[in-house]
Backbone as XML, in Angstrom:
<?xml version="1.0"?>
<chain id="A" units="angstrom">
  <residue number="1" name="MET">
    <atom name="N" x="-13.214" y="-3.047" z="-14.321"/>
    <atom name="CA" x="-12.245" y="-3.143" z="-13.221"/>
    <atom name="C" x="-10.965" y="-2.423" z="-13.630"/>
  </residue>
  <residue number="2" name="THR">
    <atom name="N" x="-10.358" y="-1.780" z="-12.616"/>
    <atom name="CA" x="-9.125" y="-1.077" z="-12.826"/>
    <atom name="C" x="-8.118" y="-1.524" z="-11.770"/>
  </residue>
  <residue number="3" name="ASP">
    <atom name="N" x="-6.953" y="-1.939" z="-12.214"/>
    <atom name="CA" x="-5.860" y="-2.284" z="-11.339"/>
    <atom name="C" x="-4.914" y="-1.175" z="-11.168"/>
  </residue>
  <residue number="4" name="LEU">
    <atom name="N" x="-4.640" y="-0.796" z="-9.935"/>
    <atom name="CA" x="-3.768" y="0.340" z="-9.655"/>
    <atom name="C" x="-2.581" y="-0.093" z="-8.860"/>
  </residue>
  <residue number="5" name="TYR">
    <atom name="N" x="-1.437" y="0.402" z="-9.216"/>
    <atom name="CA" x="-0.191" y="0.182" z="-8.475"/>
    <atom name="C" x="0.053" y="1.476" z="-7.714"/>
  </residue>
  <residue number="6" name="LEU">
    <atom name="N" x="0.095" y="1.436" z="-6.410"/>
    <atom name="CA" x="0.163" y="2.672" z="-5.590"/>
    <atom name="C" x="1.454" y="2.712" z="-4.802"/>
  </residue>
  <residue number="7" name="LYS">
    <atom name="N" x="1.945" y="3.935" z="-4.637"/>
    <atom name="CA" x="3.150" y="4.112" z="-3.798"/>
    <atom name="C" x="2.867" y="5.297" z="-2.859"/>
  </residue>
  <residue number="8" name="PHE">
    <atom name="N" x="2.978" y="4.931" z="-1.580"/>
    <atom name="CA" x="2.775" y="5.945" z="-0.479"/>
    <atom name="C" x="4.077" y="6.205" z="0.207"/>
  </residue>
  <residue number="9" name="ALA">
    <atom name="N" x="4.107" y="7.306" z="0.956"/>
    <atom name="CA" x="5.346" y="7.621" z="1.675"/>
    <atom name="C" x="5.666" y="6.589" z="2.694"/>
  </residue>
  <residue number="10" name="ASP">
    <atom name="N" x="4.630" y="6.076" z="3.411"/>
    <atom name="CA" x="4.852" y="5.012" z="4.425"/>
    <atom name="C" x="3.493" y="4.314" z="4.693"/>
  </residue>
  <residue number="11" name="GLU">
    <atom name="N" x="3.541" y="3.377" z="5.600"/>
    <atom name="CA" x="2.339" y="2.593" z="5.896"/>
    <atom name="C" x="1.212" y="3.452" z="6.480"/>
  </residue>
  <residue number="12" name="ALA">
    <atom name="N" x="1.556" y="4.424" z="7.295"/>
    <atom name="CA" x="0.573" y="5.305" z="7.925"/>
    <atom name="C" x="-0.200" y="6.079" z="6.854"/>
  </residue>
  <residue number="13" name="GLU">
    <atom name="N" x="0.478" y="6.612" z="5.832"/>
    <atom name="CA" x="-0.151" y="7.352" z="4.790"/>
    <atom name="C" x="-1.092" y="6.386" z="3.986"/>
  </residue>
  <residue number="14" name="ALA">
    <atom name="N" x="-0.622" y="5.163" z="3.733"/>
    <atom name="CA" x="-1.438" y="4.215" z="3.005"/>
    <atom name="C" x="-2.698" y="3.913" z="3.791"/>
  </residue>
  <residue number="15" name="ASN">
    <atom name="N" x="-2.552" y="3.670" z="5.061"/>
    <atom name="CA" x="-3.757" y="3.375" z="5.884"/>
    <atom name="C" x="-4.715" y="4.528" z="5.945"/>
  </residue>
  <residue number="16" name="SER">
    <atom name="N" x="-4.205" y="5.760" z="5.950"/>
    <atom name="CA" x="-5.111" y="6.919" z="6.016"/>
    <atom name="C" x="-5.977" y="7.050" z="4.761"/>
  </residue>
  <residue number="17" name="VAL">
    <atom name="N" x="-5.471" y="6.515" z="3.628"/>
    <atom name="CA" x="-6.212" y="6.588" z="2.372"/>
    <atom name="C" x="-7.037" y="5.326" z="2.133"/>
  </residue>
  <residue number="18" name="LEU">
    <atom name="N" x="-6.480" y="4.171" z="2.518"/>
    <atom name="CA" x="-7.134" y="2.877" z="2.176"/>
    <atom name="C" x="-8.080" y="2.337" z="3.273"/>
  </residue>
  <residue number="19" name="MET">
    <atom name="N" x="-7.974" y="2.889" z="4.504"/>
    <atom name="CA" x="-8.739" y="2.365" z="5.600"/>
    <atom name="C" x="-9.666" y="3.448" z="6.128"/>
  </residue>
  <residue number="20" name="GLN">
    <atom name="N" x="-10.765" y="3.024" z="6.706"/>
    <atom name="CA" x="-11.731" y="3.935" z="7.348"/>
    <atom name="C" x="-11.839" y="3.570" z="8.802"/>
  </residue>
  <residue number="21" name="LYS">
    <atom name="N" x="-11.694" y="4.598" z="9.663"/>
    <atom name="CA" x="-11.832" y="4.341" z="11.116"/>
    <atom name="C" x="-13.282" y="4.373" z="11.553"/>
  </residue>
  <residue number="22" name="ILE">
    <atom name="N" x="-13.657" y="3.361" z="12.304"/>
    <atom name="CA" x="-14.989" y="3.262" z="12.898"/>
    <atom name="C" x="-14.857" y="3.433" z="14.402"/>
  </residue>
  <residue number="23" name="VAL">
    <atom name="N" x="-15.442" y="4.511" z="14.908"/>
    <atom name="CA" x="-15.307" y="4.847" z="16.310"/>
    <atom name="C" x="-16.213" y="3.948" z="17.113"/>
  </residue>
  <residue number="24" name="THR">
    <atom name="N" x="-15.645" y="3.362" z="18.198"/>
    <atom name="CA" x="-16.417" y="2.443" z="19.079"/>
    <atom name="C" x="-16.694" y="3.068" z="20.428"/>
  </residue>
  <residue number="25" name="SER">
    <atom name="N" x="-15.919" y="4.065" z="20.870"/>
    <atom name="CA" x="-16.171" y="4.649" z="22.141"/>
    <atom name="C" x="-15.520" y="6.071" z="22.151"/>
  </residue>
  <residue number="26" name="VAL">
    <atom name="N" x="-16.244" y="6.942" z="22.870"/>
    <atom name="CA" x="-15.771" y="8.338" z="23.069"/>
    <atom name="C" x="-16.008" y="8.718" z="24.517"/>
  </residue>
  <residue number="27" name="GLU">
    <atom name="N" x="-14.985" y="9.312" z="25.129"/>
    <atom name="CA" x="-15.114" y="9.810" z="26.514"/>
    <atom name="C" x="-14.646" y="11.253" z="26.534"/>
  </residue>
  <residue number="28" name="ASP">
    <atom name="N" x="-15.522" y="12.134" z="27.060"/>
    <atom name="CA" x="-15.244" y="13.534" z="27.169"/>
    <atom name="C" x="-14.746" y="14.123" z="25.815"/>
  </residue>
  <residue number="29" name="ASP">
    <atom name="N" x="-15.511" y="13.794" z="24.736"/>
    <atom name="CA" x="-15.197" y="14.241" z="23.415"/>
    <atom name="C" x="-13.843" y="13.794" z="22.855"/>
  </residue>
  <residue number="30" name="VAL">
    <atom name="N" x="-13.314" y="12.710" z="23.415"/>
    <atom name="CA" x="-12.055" y="12.152" z="22.944"/>
    <atom name="C" x="-12.332" y="10.689" z="22.545"/>
  </residue>
  <residue number="31" name="VAL">
    <atom name="N" x="-11.916" y="10.376" z="21.319"/>
    <atom name="CA" x="-12.066" y="8.981" z="20.830"/>
    <atom name="C" x="-11.149" y="8.108" z="21.644"/>
  </residue>
  <residue number="32" name="THR">
    <atom name="N" x="-11.781" y="7.083" z="22.306"/>
    <atom name="CA" x="-10.974" y="6.147" z="23.146"/>
    <atom name="C" x="-10.947" y="4.738" z="22.546"/>
  </residue>
  <residue number="33" name="GLY">
    <atom name="N" x="-11.724" y="4.487" z="21.517"/>
    <atom name="CA" x="-11.657" y="3.221" z="20.905"/>
    <atom name="C" x="-12.121" y="3.294" z="19.445"/>
  </residue>
  <residue number="34" name="PHE">
    <atom name="N" x="-11.512" y="2.457" z="18.560"/>
    <atom name="CA" x="-11.905" y="2.421" z="17.187"/>
    <atom name="C" x="-11.346" y="1.215" z="16.541"/>
  </residue>
  <residue number="35" name="TYR">
    <atom name="N" x="-11.828" y="0.859" z="15.347"/>
    <atom name="CA" x="-11.270" y="-0.213" z="14.536"/>
    <atom name="C" x="-11.312" y="0.271" z="13.094"/>
  </residue>
  <residue number="36" name="GLU">
    <atom name="N" x="-10.549" y="-0.322" z="12.264"/>
    <atom name="CA" x="-10.434" y="0.112" z="10.876"/>
    <atom name="C" x="-11.038" y="-0.970" z="9.924"/>
  </residue>
  <residue number="37" name="ILE">
    <atom name="N" x="-11.667" y="-0.477" z="8.870"/>
    <atom name="CA" x="-12.179" y="-1.399" z="7.862"/>
    <atom name="C" x="-11.644" y="-0.836" z="6.479"/>
  </residue>
  <residue number="38" name="PRO">
    <atom name="N" x="-11.439" y="-1.724" z="5.503"/>
    <atom name="CA" x="-10.908" y="-1.288" z="4.232"/>
    <atom name="C" x="-11.958" y="-0.488" z="3.462"/>
  </residue>
  <residue number="39" name="ARG">
    <atom name="N" x="-11.531" y="0.571" z="2.785"/>
    <atom name="CA" x="-12.389" y="1.348" z="1.870"/>
    <atom name="C" x="-12.636" y="0.662" z="0.540"/>
  </residue>
  <residue number="40" name="PHE">
    <atom name="N" x="-11.704" y="-0.312" z="0.196"/>
    <atom name="CA" x="-11.795" y="-1.001" z="-1.081"/>
    <atom name="C" x="-11.802" y="-2.520" z="-0.798"/>
  </residue>
  <residue number="41" name="ALA">
    <atom name="N" x="-12.503" y="-3.233" z="-1.640"/>
    <atom name="CA" x="-12.642" y="-4.662" z="-1.418"/>
    <atom name="C" x="-11.351" y="-5.448" z="-1.754"/>
  </residue>
  <residue number="42" name="ASN">
    <atom name="N" x="-10.606" y="-4.977" z="-2.706"/>
    <atom name="CA" x="-9.397" y="-5.706" z="-3.184"/>
    <atom name="C" x="-8.132" y="-4.886" z="-2.919"/>
  </residue>
  <residue number="43" name="ILE">
    <atom name="N" x="-7.484" y="-5.153" z="-1.804"/>
    <atom name="CA" x="-6.241" y="-4.463" z="-1.426"/>
    <atom name="C" x="-5.184" y="-5.530" z="-1.243"/>
  </residue>
  <residue number="44" name="ASP">
    <atom name="N" x="-4.076" y="-5.336" z="-1.941"/>
    <atom name="CA" x="-2.911" y="-6.242" z="-1.847"/>
    <atom name="C" x="-1.745" y="-5.453" z="-1.341"/>
  </residue>
  <residue number="45" name="THR">
    <atom name="N" x="-1.479" y="-5.491" z="-0.053"/>
    <atom name="CA" x="-0.353" y="-4.717" z="0.525"/>
    <atom name="C" x="0.933" y="-5.442" z="0.329"/>
  </residue>
  <residue number="46" name="ILE">
    <atom name="N" x="1.832" y="-4.744" z="-0.360"/>
    <atom name="CA" x="3.189" y="-5.281" z="-0.595"/>
    <atom name="C" x="4.165" y="-4.789" z="0.435"/>
  </residue>
  <residue number="47" name="GLY">
    <atom name="N" x="4.012" y="-3.513" z="0.761"/>
    <atom name="CA" x="4.948" y="-2.930" z="1.801"/>
    <atom name="C" x="6.188" y="-2.453" z="1.078"/>
  </residue>
  <residue number="48" name="VAL">
    <atom name="N" x="7.329" y="-2.651" z="1.767"/>
    <atom name="CA" x="8.597" y="-2.220" z="1.172"/>
    <atom name="C" x="9.066" y="-3.204" z="0.140"/>
  </residue>
  <residue number="49" name="ILE">
    <atom name="N" x="9.552" y="-2.700" z="-0.987"/>
    <atom name="CA" x="10.064" y="-3.520" z="-2.040"/>
    <atom name="C" x="11.570" y="-3.398" z="-2.012"/>
  </residue>
  <residue number="50" name="TYR">
    <atom name="N" x="12.229" y="-4.569" z="-2.085"/>
    <atom name="CA" x="13.681" y="-4.556" z="-2.061"/>
    <atom name="C" x="14.231" y="-4.924" z="-3.445"/>
  </residue>
  <residue number="51" name="GLU">
    <atom name="N" x="15.247" y="-4.180" z="-3.822"/>
    <atom name="CA" x="15.916" y="-4.379" z="-5.122"/>
    <atom name="C" x="16.983" y="-5.431" z="-4.920"/>
  </residue>
  <residue number="52" name="PRO">
    <atom name="N" x="16.882" y="-6.594" z="-5.565"/>
    <atom name="CA" x="17.957" y="-7.585" z="-5.392"/>
    <atom name="C" x="19.257" y="-7.103" z="-5.926"/>
  </residue>
  <residue number="53" name="GLN">
    <atom name="N" x="20.328" y="-7.571" z="-5.269"/>
    <atom name="CA" x="21.671" y="-7.201" z="-5.660"/>
    <atom name="C" x="22.401" y="-8.424" z="-6.240"/>
  </residue>
  <residue number="54" name="GLU">
    <atom name="N" x="23.313" y="-8.158" z="-7.147"/>
    <atom name="CA" x="24.062" y="-9.251" z="-7.758"/>
    <atom name="C" x="24.978" y="-9.897" z="-6.701"/>
  </residue>
  <residue number="55" name="ILE">
    <atom name="N" x="24.956" y="-11.225" z="-6.624"/>
    <atom name="CA" x="25.761" y="-11.941" z="-5.690"/>
    <atom name="C" x="27.112" y="-12.248" z="-6.354"/>
  </residue>
  <residue number="56" name="VAL">
    <atom name="N" x="28.177" y="-11.637" z="-5.840"/>
    <atom name="CA" x="29.505" y="-11.865" z="-6.371"/>
    <atom name="C" x="30.180" y="-12.895" z="-5.544"/>
  </residue>
  <residue number="57" name="ASP">
    <atom name="N" x="30.048" y="-12.835" z="-4.213"/>
    <atom name="CA" x="30.650" y="-13.768" z="-3.264"/>
    <atom name="C" x="29.528" y="-14.448" z="-2.488"/>
  </residue>
  <residue number="58" name="PRO">
    <atom name="N" x="29.232" y="-15.724" z="-2.792"/>
    <atom name="CA" x="28.092" y="-16.395" z="-2.071"/>
    <atom name="C" x="28.257" y="-16.445" z="-0.574"/>
  </residue>
  <residue number="59" name="GLU">
    <atom name="N" x="29.448" y="-16.370" z="-0.083"/>
    <atom name="CA" x="29.682" y="-16.398" z="1.391"/>
    <atom name="C" x="29.426" y="-15.029" z="2.011"/>
  </residue>
  <residue number="60" name="ASN">
    <atom name="N" x="29.438" y="-13.999" z="1.222"/>
    <atom name="CA" x="29.138" y="-12.663" z="1.722"/>
    <atom name="C" x="28.188" y="-11.946" z="0.776"/>
  </residue>
  <residue number="61" name="PRO">
    <atom name="N" x="26.945" y="-12.447" z="0.782"/>
    <atom name="CA" x="25.972" y="-11.808" z="-0.141"/>
    <atom name="C" x="25.654" y="-10.343" z="0.251"/>
  </residue>
  <residue number="62" name="PRO">
    <atom name="N" x="25.435" y="-9.502" z="-0.721"/>
    <atom name="CA" x="25.117" y="-8.101" z="-0.415"/>
    <atom name="C" x="23.755" y="-7.953" z="0.211"/>
  </residue>
  <residue number="63" name="GLU">
    <atom name="N" x="23.586" y="-6.883" z="0.961"/>
    <atom name="CA" x="22.291" y="-6.567" z="1.549"/>
    <atom name="C" x="21.377" y="-6.019" z="0.446"/>
  </residue>
  <residue number="64" name="PRO">
    <atom name="N" x="20.133" y="-6.464" z="0.434"/>
    <atom name="CA" x="19.212" y="-5.881" z="-0.560"/>
    <atom name="C" x="18.956" y="-4.435" z="-0.244"/>
  </residue>
  <residue number="65" name="VAL">
    <atom name="N" x="18.648" y="-3.673" z="-1.291"/>
    <atom name="CA" x="18.421" y="-2.246" z="-1.163"/>
    <atom name="C" x="16.935" y="-1.997" z="-1.207"/>
  </residue>
  <residue number="66" name="ALA">
    <atom name="N" x="16.417" y="-1.284" z="-0.171"/>
    <atom name="CA" x="14.975" y="-0.960" z="-0.084"/>
    <atom name="C" x="14.668" y="0.163" z="-1.024"/>
  </residue>
  <residue number="67" name="LEU">
    <atom name="N" x="13.615" y="0.033" z="-1.848"/>
    <atom name="CA" x="13.158" y="1.110" z="-2.649"/>
    <atom name="C" x="12.324" y="2.022" z="-1.817"/>
  </residue>
  <residue number="68" name="GLU">
    <atom name="N" x="12.242" y="3.274" z="-2.159"/>
    <atom name="CA" x="11.527" y="4.251" z="-1.373"/>
    <atom name="C" x="10.047" y="4.010" z="-1.446"/>
  </residue>
  <residue number="69" name="GLY">
    <atom name="N" x="9.328" y="4.163" z="-0.319"/>
    <atom name="CA" x="7.859" y="4.125" z="-0.282"/>
    <atom name="C" x="7.293" y="2.847" z="0.243"/>
  </residue>
  <residue number="70" name="TRP">
    <atom name="N" x="5.972" y="2.881" z="0.383"/>
    <atom name="CA" x="5.134" y="1.745" z="0.859"/>
    <atom name="C" x="4.216" y="1.394" z="-0.291"/>
  </residue>
  <residue number="71" name="HIS">
    <atom name="N" x="4.287" y="0.166" z="-0.792"/>
    <atom name="CA" x="3.606" y="-0.175" z="-2.047"/>
    <atom name="C" x="2.385" y="-0.991" z="-1.797"/>
  </residue>
  <residue number="72" name="VAL">
    <atom name="N" x="1.286" y="-0.720" z="-2.511"/>
    <atom name="CA" x="0.049" y="-1.424" z="-2.423"/>
    <atom name="C" x="-0.632" y="-1.508" z="-3.813"/>
  </residue>
  <residue number="73" name="ASN">
    <atom name="N" x="-1.151" y="-2.686" z="-4.083"/>
    <atom name="CA" x="-1.955" y="-2.847" z="-5.300"/>
    <atom name="C" x="-3.411" y="-2.828" z="-4.919"/>
  </residue>
  <residue number="74" name="VAL">
    <atom name="N" x="-4.240" y="-2.183" z="-5.695"/>
    <atom name="CA" x="-5.710" y="-2.088" z="-5.443"/>
    <atom name="C" x="-6.442" y="-2.336" z="-6.756"/>
  </residue>
  <residue number="75" name="ARG">
    <atom name="N" x="-7.461" y="-3.177" z="-6.665"/>
    <atom name="CA" x="-8.352" y="-3.359" z="-7.803"/>
    <atom name="C" x="-9.695" y="-2.728" z="-7.474"/>
  </residue>
  <residue number="76" name="VAL">
    <atom name="N" x="-10.131" y="-1.832" z="-8.312"/>
    <atom name="CA" x="-11.399" y="-1.115" z="-8.101"/>
    <atom name="C" x="-12.350" y="-1.362" z="-9.280"/>
  </residue>
  <residue number="77" name="VAL">
    <atom name="N" x="-13.629" y="-1.207" z="-8.978"/>
    <atom name="CA" x="-14.631" y="-1.302" z="-9.990"/>
    <atom name="C" x="-15.181" y="0.117" z="-10.183"/>
  </residue>
  <residue number="78" name="GLY">
    <atom name="N" x="-15.087" y="0.655" z="-11.428"/>
    <atom name="CA" x="-15.584" y="1.967" z="-11.700"/>
    <atom name="C" x="-14.517" y="3.047" z="-11.574"/>
  </residue>
  <residue number="79" name="ALA">
    <atom name="N" x="-14.513" y="3.921" z="-12.525"/>
    <atom name="CA" x="-13.505" y="5.002" z="-12.486"/>
    <atom name="C" x="-13.661" y="5.941" z="-11.324"/>
  </residue>
  <residue number="80" name="GLU">
    <atom name="N" x="-14.873" y="6.137" z="-10.872"/>
    <atom name="CA" x="-15.099" y="7.053" z="-9.733"/>
    <atom name="C" x="-14.482" y="6.501" z="-8.448"/>
  </residue>
  <residue number="81" name="ASN">
    <atom name="N" x="-14.370" y="5.215" z="-8.301"/>
    <atom name="CA" x="-13.738" y="4.596" z="-7.146"/>
    <atom name="C" x="-12.226" y="4.752" z="-7.210"/>
  </residue>
  <residue number="82" name="ALA">
    <atom name="N" x="-11.654" y="4.855" z="-8.411"/>
    <atom name="CA" x="-10.187" y="4.997" z="-8.586"/>
    <atom name="C" x="-9.717" y="6.448" z="-8.409"/>
  </residue>
  <residue number="83" name="GLU">
    <atom name="N" x="-10.625" y="7.365" z="-8.543"/>
    <atom name="CA" x="-10.238" y="8.797" z="-8.505"/>
    <atom name="C" x="-9.415" y="9.203" z="-7.244"/>
  </residue>
  <residue number="84" name="PRO">
    <atom name="N" x="-9.841" y="8.828" z="-6.002"/>
    <atom name="CA" x="-9.077" y="9.300" z="-4.836"/>
    <atom name="C" x="-7.704" y="8.603" z="-4.766"/>
  </residue>
  <residue number="85" name="LEU">
    <atom name="N" x="-7.489" y="7.567" z="-5.539"/>
    <atom name="CA" x="-6.203" y="6.904" z="-5.452"/>
    <atom name="C" x="-5.162" y="7.385" z="-6.514"/>
  </residue>
  <residue number="86" name="GLN">
    <atom name="N" x="-5.652" y="8.161" z="-7.491"/>
    <atom name="CA" x="-4.786" y="8.603" z="-8.599"/>
    <atom name="C" x="-3.547" y="9.365" z="-8.130"/>
  </residue>
  <residue number="87" name="PRO">
    <atom name="N" x="-3.587" y="10.180" z="-7.059"/>
    <atom name="CA" x="-2.367" y="10.896" z="-6.684"/>
    <atom name="C" x="-1.238" y="9.938" z="-6.226"/>
  </residue>
  <residue number="88" name="PHE">
    <atom name="N" x="-1.571" y="8.694" z="-5.874"/>
    <atom name="CA" x="-0.542" y="7.761" z="-5.447"/>
    <atom name="C" x="-0.216" y="6.713" z="-6.494"/>
  </residue>
  <residue number="89" name="ALA">
    <atom name="N" x="-0.863" y="6.768" z="-7.676"/>
    <atom name="CA" x="-0.686" y="5.802" z="-8.726"/>
    <atom name="C" x="0.736" y="5.900" z="-9.349"/>
  </residue>
  <residue number="90" name="VAL">
    <atom name="N" x="1.368" y="4.781" z="-9.593"/>
    <atom name="CA" x="2.637" y="4.733" z="-10.317"/>
    <atom name="C" x="2.455" y="3.725" z="-11.436"/>
  </residue>
  <residue number="91" name="VAL">
    <atom name="N" x="3.393" y="3.790" z="-12.401"/>
    <atom name="CA" x="3.356" y="2.818" z="-13.516"/>
    <atom name="C" x="4.722" y="2.097" z="-13.492"/>
  </residue>
  <residue number="92" name="PRO">
    <atom name="N" x="4.744" y="0.901" z="-12.822"/>
    <atom name="CA" x="6.012" y="0.184" z="-12.766"/>
    <atom name="C" x="6.378" y="-0.432" z="-14.104"/>
  </residue>
  <residue number="93" name="THR">
    <atom name="N" x="7.674" y="-0.457" z="-14.420"/>
    <atom name="CA" x="8.087" y="-1.038" z="-15.681"/>
    <atom name="C" x="8.024" y="-2.573" z="-15.658"/>
  </residue>
  <residue number="94" name="SER">
    <atom name="N" x="8.232" y="-3.157" z="-14.480"/>
    <atom name="CA" x="8.049" y="-4.590" z="-14.321"/>
    <atom name="C" x="7.467" y="-4.836" z="-12.873"/>
  </residue>
  <residue number="95" name="PRO">
    <atom name="N" x="6.144" y="-4.911" z="-12.840"/>
    <atom name="CA" x="5.474" y="-5.099" z="-11.540"/>
    <atom name="C" x="5.974" y="-6.342" z="-10.753"/>
  </residue>
  <residue number="96" name="ARG">
    <atom name="N" x="6.159" y="-6.250" z="-9.464"/>
    <atom name="CA" x="6.613" y="-7.352" z="-8.668"/>
    <atom name="C" x="5.461" y="-8.342" z="-8.419"/>
  </residue>
  <residue number="97" name="ARG">
    <atom name="N" x="4.242" y="-7.821" z="-8.296"/>
    <atom name="CA" x="3.070" y="-8.626" z="-8.047"/>
    <atom name="C" x="1.890" y="-8.071" z="-8.866"/>
  </residue>
  <residue number="98" name="VAL">
    <atom name="N" x="1.099" y="-8.919" z="-9.470"/>
    <atom name="CA" x="-0.031" y="-8.478" z="-10.230"/>
    <atom name="C" x="-1.264" y="-9.324" z="-9.836"/>
  </residue>
  <residue number="99" name="TRP">
    <atom name="N" x="-2.435" y="-8.848" z="-10.170"/>
    <atom name="CA" x="-3.674" y="-9.570" z="-9.893"/>
    <atom name="C" x="-3.729" y="-10.774" z="-10.888"/>
  </residue>
  <residue number="100" name="GLY">
    <atom name="N" x="-4.241" y="-11.911" z="-10.378"/>
    <atom name="CA" x="-4.290" y="-13.129" z="-11.215"/>
    <atom name="C" x="-5.509" y="-13.119" z="-12.112"/>
  </residue>
</chain>
């Protein structure tokens, strides 16, 4: 098993890599219906990660700062399954969420 920490530009990019569209209907060569299924069995979508800020004044707490990207953890079995995800892999110094 391989655990990967992934960072995408946004949710749409993540879904284009992690999900597969199944077409349910086509009219005049145009897809009119579909649903998505995951390409991997173990996907943990984190989304936007916020950096906590030091609270100096409890009555006026600072706004958290969003880190760039859309974050997802994936656990795969076999190196060949991890290969398409490698361009999005990051190595966090202190992961916010890990597999149990």
